[in-house]
C-alpha positions in Angstrom: -0.1 0.1 -0.1 1.0 3.5 -0.7 1.5 6.0 2.2 -2.0 6.8 3.3 -3.1 10.4 2.3 -0.2 11.0 0.0 -2.3 12.3 -2.9 -5.6 13.6 -1.2 -4.8 14.6 2.4 -3.6 18.0 1.6 -7.0 18.6 -0.5 -9.0 19.1 2.9 -8.1 19.7 6.5 -11.4 19.7 8.5 -12.7 17.6 11.1 -14.7 14.2 10.4 -16.4 14.2 13.7 -19.7 15.2 12.2 -19.5 12.4 9.8 -18.8 9.7 12.3 -22.2 8.4 11.8 -21.3 7.0 8.5 -18.5 4.5 9.9 -18.9 0.7 9.8 -21.3 -0.4 12.4 -20.0 -2.7 15.2 -22.1 -6.0 15.3 -23.5 -7.2 18.5 -22.1 -10.5 19.5 -25.4 -12.1 19.0 -26.7 -9.8 16.2 -26.2 -9.5 12.5 -23.3 -7.8 10.7 -24.3 -4.3 9.7 -22.9 -2.6 6.5 -23.1 1.2 5.7 -23.7 1.9 2.0 -23.1 5.5 1.1 -25.5 5.9 -2.0 -25.3 9.0 -4.4 -28.3 8.2 -6.4 -30.5 11.3 -6.6 -33.2 10.5 -8.9 -36.3 9.4 -7.1 -36.8 6.3 -9.4 -33.1 5.5 -8.8 -33.4 5.8 -5.1 -36.3 3.4 -5.2 -34.5 1.0 -7.3 -31.6 1.1 -4.9 -33.7 0.7 -1.8 -35.5 -2.3 -3.5 -32.2 -4.1 -4.2 -30.9 -3.4 -0.6 -34.4 -4.5 1.0 -34.2 -7.8 -1.0 -30.6 -8.3 0.1 -31.5 -7.8 3.5 -34.4 -10.2 3.4 -32.4 -12.9 1.9 -29.5 -12.4 4.2 -30.5 -11.8 7.9 -26.9 -12.2 9.1 -25.6 -9.3 7.0 -27.6 -6.3 6.9 -27.1 -3.2 4.6 -27.9 0.2 5.7 -28.2 3.0 3.2 -26.6 6.4 4.0 -28.0 8.7 1.4 -25.6 11.4 0.2 -25.4 13.5 -3.0 -22.8 14.2 -5.9 -22.1 17.8 -4.8 -18.9 17.8 -2.8 -18.7 14.1 -2.5 -14.8 14.1 -3.1 -14.0 16.4 -0.3 -16.5 14.6 2.0 -14.8 11.3 1.2 -11.4 12.9 2.1 -12.7 13.8 5.2 -14.4 10.4 5.9 -11.2 8.7 5.2 -9.0 10.9 6.9 -11.3 10.7 10.1 -11.9 7.0 9.9 -15.4 7.5 9.4 -15.9 6.2 5.7 -18.7 3.8 5.1 -18.2 0.3 4.1 -19.3 0.4 0.8 -18.7 3.6 -1.3 -20.7 4.7 -4.6 -18.7 7.0 -6.7 -17.3 7.0 -10.3 -14.1 5.7 -11.8 -12.5 9.2 -12.2 -12.9 9.9 -8.6 -11.9 6.7 -7.0 -8.3 6.5 -8.5 -6.5 8.7 -5.9 -8.2 6.9 -3.0 -7.0 3.6 -4.4 -3.6 4.8 -4.8 -3.4 6.1 -1.3 -4.6 2.6 -0.1 -8.2 3.6 1.1 -10.0 0.9 -1.0 -9.8 -2.8 -0.9 -8.7 -5.0 -3.8 -11.9 -6.9 -5.0 -10.3 -8.9 -7.6 -10.1 -11.9 -5.2 -14.0 -11.4 -4.3 -15.2 -10.9 -7.9 -16.6 -14.0 -9.4 -15.4 -15.2 -12.7 -18.9 -14.8 -14.0 -19.0 -11.1 -13.1 -15.6 -10.6 -14.5 -16.3 -12.1 -18.0 -19.5 -9.9 -17.9 -17.8 -6.7 -17.8 -16.6 -5.3 -21.0 -12.8 -5.0 -21.2 -12.6 -1.3 -21.3 -15.1 -0.9 -18.4 -13.1 -3.3 -16.2 -9.8 -1.3 -17.2 -11.4 1.8 -15.9 -11.7 0.2 -12.3 -8.3 -1.5 -12.4 -5.6 0.6 -10.5 -2.1 -0.8 -10.3 -3.5 -4.2 -11.3 -6.0 -4.1 -8.3 -9.7 -4.2 -9.1 -10.8 -1.4 -6.7 -14.7 -1.3 -7.8 -17.4 -3.0 -9.4 -18.6 -0.8 -12.3 -22.4 -0.2 -12.2 -23.8 2.6 -14.6 -22.6 4.3 -18.0 -23.3 6.9 -20.3 -22.4 7.2 -24.0 -22.9 10.1 -26.5 -25.6 9.6 -28.9 -27.2 11.4 -31.9 -30.9 12.3 -31.5 -32.8 13.3 -34.6 -36.0 15.1 -35.7 -37.3 12.5 -38.1 -39.7 15.0 -39.7 -36.8 17.4 -40.6 -34.6 14.5 -41.8 -37.6 13.1 -44.1 -38.2 16.6 -45.5 -34.5 17.0 -46.7 -34.8 13.8 -48.3 -32.3 12.1 -45.8 -32.2 8.3 -45.6 -31.9 7.6 -41.8 -29.0 5.5 -41.1 -30.0 1.8 -40.3 -26.5 0.0 -39.7 -25.1 -1.0 -36.3 -23.0 2.3 -36.4 -22.9 5.5 -38.3 -19.7 7.3 -39.4 -18.9 10.9 -38.6 -18.8 11.5 -42.4 -22.6 10.5 -42.5 -23.4 12.8 -39.5 -21.7 15.6 -41.4 -23.6 14.9 -44.7 -26.8 14.8 -42.8 -26.1 17.9 -41.0 -25.3 19.8 -44.3 -28.4 18.3 -45.9 -30.6 19.4 -43.2 -29.2 23.0 -42.9 -32.0 24.9 -44.6 -35.0 27.0 -44.3 -33.6 28.7 -41.2 -32.9 25.5 -39.4 -29.7 24.0 -38.7 -28.4 20.4 -39.1 -26.8 19.9 -35.8 -27.0 21.4 -32.1 -24.3 20.4 -29.8 -24.0 21.8 -26.3 -20.3 22.5 -25.9 -20.2 25.0 -23.2 -18.1 22.4 -21.3 -16.5 20.5 -24.2 -13.7 18.6 -22.6 -15.8 15.6 -21.4 -17.4 14.9 -24.9 -14.1 15.5 -26.8 -12.1 13.2 -24.5 -14.8 10.5 -24.3 -15.0 10.2 -28.2 -11.4 10.6 -28.8 -10.9 6.8 -29.1 -12.8 6.9 -32.3 -9.9 8.9 -33.9 -7.1 7.0 -32.0 -7.0 9.7 -29.3 -5.7 9.0 -25.8 -4.4 12.1 -24.4 -2.3 10.7 -21.7 0.5 8.2 -21.4 1.8 6.8 -18.1 -0.2 7.2 -14.9 -0.2 9.0 -11.7 2.3 11.7 -11.2 4.3 10.3 -14.1 1.6 10.9 -16.6 2.5 12.7 -19.7 0.1 14.3 -22.2 0.0 13.5 -25.8 -2.0 16.0 -28.1 -1.7 15.1 -31.8 -3.6 14.1 -34.8 -6.0 11.7 -32.8 -6.8 14.1 -30.1 -7.1 17.1 -32.3 -9.5 15.3 -34.9 -12.7 15.8 -33.2 -12.3 19.5 -32.1 -11.2 20.2 -35.7 -14.2 18.4 -37.4 -16.6 20.5 -35.1 -14.9 23.6 -36.1 -15.1 22.7 -39.6 -18.9 21.8 -39.3 -19.6 25.0 -37.4 -17.6 27.5 -39.5 -17.0 25.9 -42.9 -20.4 24.0 -43.4 -22.2 26.5 -41.1 -24.4 23.4 -40.2 -24.2 23.7 -36.2 -26.4 26.1 -34.7 -23.7 28.8 -33.4 -25.2 29.5 -30.0 -25.4 25.9 -29.1 -21.7 25.7 -28.9 -22.1 28.2 -25.7 -24.8 26.0 -24.2 -25.2 23.0 -22.1 -26.7 20.0 -23.5 -30.0 20.5 -21.9 -30.1 24.1 -23.0 -30.0 22.8 -26.6 -33.0 20.5 -26.3 -35.2 23.6 -26.5 -33.9 24.2 -30.1 -34.3 20.5 -30.9 -37.9 20.7 -29.7 -38.7 23.9 -31.7 -37.2 22.4 -35.0 -34.4 24.9 -35.0 -31.8 21.9 -35.2 -32.5 18.6 -37.1 -30.1 16.6 -34.8 -28.4 17.0 -31.4 -25.5 15.2 -29.6 -26.6 14.4 -26.1 -25.6 12.1 -23.2 -27.7 8.9 -23.7 -29.6 9.5 -20.3 -31.4 12.3 -22.4 -33.5 9.7 -24.1 -35.8 9.6 -21.0 -36.2 13.3 -20.7 -37.0 13.6 -24.4 -39.5 10.8 -24.1 -41.0 12.8 -21.2 -40.6 16.5 -22.3 -40.8 16.7 -26.2 -43.9 18.3 -27.6 -47.0 16.1 -28.3 -46.4 14.7 -31.9 -42.6 15.3 -32.1 -41.2 12.4 -34.1 -37.7 11.7 -32.9 -35.3 8.8 -33.4 -32.0 7.7 -31.9 -29.4 7.2 -34.7 -26.8 4.6 -34.5 -23.7 5.0 -32.3 -21.0 7.0 -34.1 -17.8 5.4 -35.4 -14.6 7.2 -36.2 -11.6 5.8 -38.2 -10.5 3.7 -35.3 -14.0 2.3 -34.5 -17.0 3.3 -32.3 -15.3 3.2 -28.9 -16.0 5.8 -26.2 -13.9 6.2 -23.0 -15.4 4.6 -20.0 -16.0 6.5 -16.8 -18.5 4.2 -15.0 -20.2 4.8 -11.9 -18.6 2.5 -9.3 -19.2 0.6 -5.8 -16.0 0.2 -3.8 -15.2 -1.1 -0.4 -13.4 0.7 2.4 -10.3 -1.1 3.1 -10.6 -0.6 6.8 -14.0 -2.1 6.7 -14.1 -5.0 9.2 -16.3 -6.8 6.8 -14.6 -6.5 3.5 -15.9 -10.0 2.2 -19.4 -9.4 3.3 -19.4 -5.9 1.5 -18.0 -7.5 -1.7 -20.7 -10.3 -1.5 -23.3 -7.5 -1.4 -21.8 -5.7 -4.3 -21.6 -9.1 -6.2 -25.4 -9.2 -5.5 -26.1 -5.7 -6.5 -24.5 -6.0 -9.9 -26.6 -9.1 -10.8 -28.2 -8.7 -14.2 -31.7 -7.9 -12.9 -30.5 -5.5 -10.3 -28.3 -3.6 -12.7 -31.0 -3.6 -15.3 -33.6 -2.1 -12.9 -31.2 0.5 -11.6 -30.1 1.7 -15.0 -33.6 1.7 -16.3 -34.5 4.1 -13.2 -31.5 6.3 -13.9 -31.9 6.2 -17.7 -28.2 4.9 -18.1 -26.5 2.0 -19.4 -25.7 -1.1 -17.4 -21.9 -1.8 -17.1 -22.3 -5.5 -17.8 -23.3 -7.3 -20.9 -26.0 -9.5 -19.3 -27.7 -6.4 -17.6 -27.6 -4.7 -20.9 -29.2 -7.6 -22.6 -31.9 -7.7 -19.8 -32.7 -4.0 -20.3 -32.8 -4.5 -24.0 -35.2 -7.4 -23.7 -37.5 -5.3 -21.6 -37.4 -1.9 -23.6 -36.7 -3.1 -27.0 -36.5 -0.3 -29.5 -38.5 2.0 -27.3 -37.1 5.5 -27.3 -34.0 4.2 -29.1 -32.8 2.2 -26.3 -31.8 -0.6 -28.5 -29.1 1.7 -30.0 -28.1 3.2 -26.7 -27.6 0.0 -24.9 -25.6 -1.4 -28.1 -23.2 1.6 -27.5 -22.5 0.0 -24.0 -20.4 -2.6 -25.8 -18.1 -0.1 -27.3 -16.3 1.2 -24.3 -12.6 1.8 -24.2 -10.1 2.3 -21.4 -9.7 6.0 -20.5 -5.9 6.9 -19.8 -6.9 10.2 -18.2 -8.6 8.4 -15.4 -5.1 7.5 -14.0 -3.3 11.0 -14.6 -3.1 12.6 -11.2 -3.4 16.2 -12.3 -6.2 15.6 -14.9 -9.1 17.1 -12.9 -7.0 20.5 -12.6 -5.9 20.4 -16.2 -9.5 19.8 -17.3 -11.0 22.7 -15.5 -8.2 25.3 -15.7 -6.5 24.6 -19.0 -8.7 22.3 -21.5 -12.0 23.6 -20.9 -11.1 27.3 -21.5 -8.8 26.3 -24.3 -11.5 24.4 -26.3 -13.9 27.2 -25.5 -11.6 29.9 -27.3 -11.0 27.4 -30.0 -14.7 26.8 -30.8 -15.2 30.7 -30.7 -12.2 31.1 -33.2 -10.2 33.1 -30.9 -7.3 30.6 -31.3 -6.4 28.2 -34.2 -5.9 24.5 -34.0 -2.1 25.0 -33.7 -2.5 27.3 -30.7 -5.2 25.0 -29.2 -2.6 22.1 -29.3 0.0 24.3 -27.9 -2.1 25.5 -25.1 -3.4 22.0 -24.0 0.1 20.7 -24.0 2.0 23.9 -22.2 -0.8 23.9 -19.8 -0.3 20.4 -18.6 3.5 21.0 -18.4 3.0 24.1 -16.3 0.7 22.3 -13.9 3.0 19.4 -13.5 6.4 20.9 -13.4 
């Protein structure tokens, strides 16, 4: 194990006394083991699904009872620092791959590799399993994913004489041609909320061979070359050469762009896959929309995986029991129910299939779930300074580039120099 707190202790220095209620409960000599499960689920349906899974476990396992400690995503990283440093962390920790790496490196998370069944290991796509493997240790079970999908106004595509792609995937060239064809009569072919563009550009970079980082931890080095620059340059060309992207959308969030989509001002929009549930609920009556096949670049359809995760506190007195609960939690029917409630993609193949069997092609879920099989390892997850670089360097640089305040060469330089300045 690494020295405790080497990476995270300096991030926060406040008392953990107020959080002591989250610590692992001591079992009575004649009573059941009690495990605390800090859940971040914040949607009512997802909270209910989580409670149902826990209630089912508690009914079937009277000797090992799980108690949900409801938390939220806001401020959870700092809260976990406080909990770990104060010895008050829960037994079972809900988070995401991008957030757990420093805790794993500092020795706060148990290696679950020896507890994970062969069935579960084979059920997790390789790129997703890579996202929860730190220094050869499996430090979490992945649970939920999202991908970026293209949602289309079928009425506008039909009016433009566009044949809607029907294959397993759709190329970026096809997307560009459809956007050109549907940019007419005051409407634009595409609306893409790129107010915070870094996440989308990095998630889809594998389709162009982009990786961004080599190495890991404090030794990670940045790589910004043709593969990393391909998607930002393509978006710039569509926006400023083809004039097929609604200009204001480049400064909006994905959710803000949906208003233009509903109003017929854009024929297509790139959104997180979870928006399928919101579009089905919020679109105007009679709005005819479809989900297009997953996008594919020259290097394939993969997107970088950053799944939600369940980990175990290494200081829990009941690591094995906690791992057994997580194994139960991630059974196909349970993950399918949770992801349906959260409008996300299960992190296992069997749960994706279970959800597909239930939903079929409803609201494009057949295509969304198919994208869950195209998840690649994300090198940025393992670069210590990534979060700082993303917020202080990458996002403002991409924003300037999309606003044509800097050119591609300057963008490449800013991304690289910014990393070097942070890490020198």
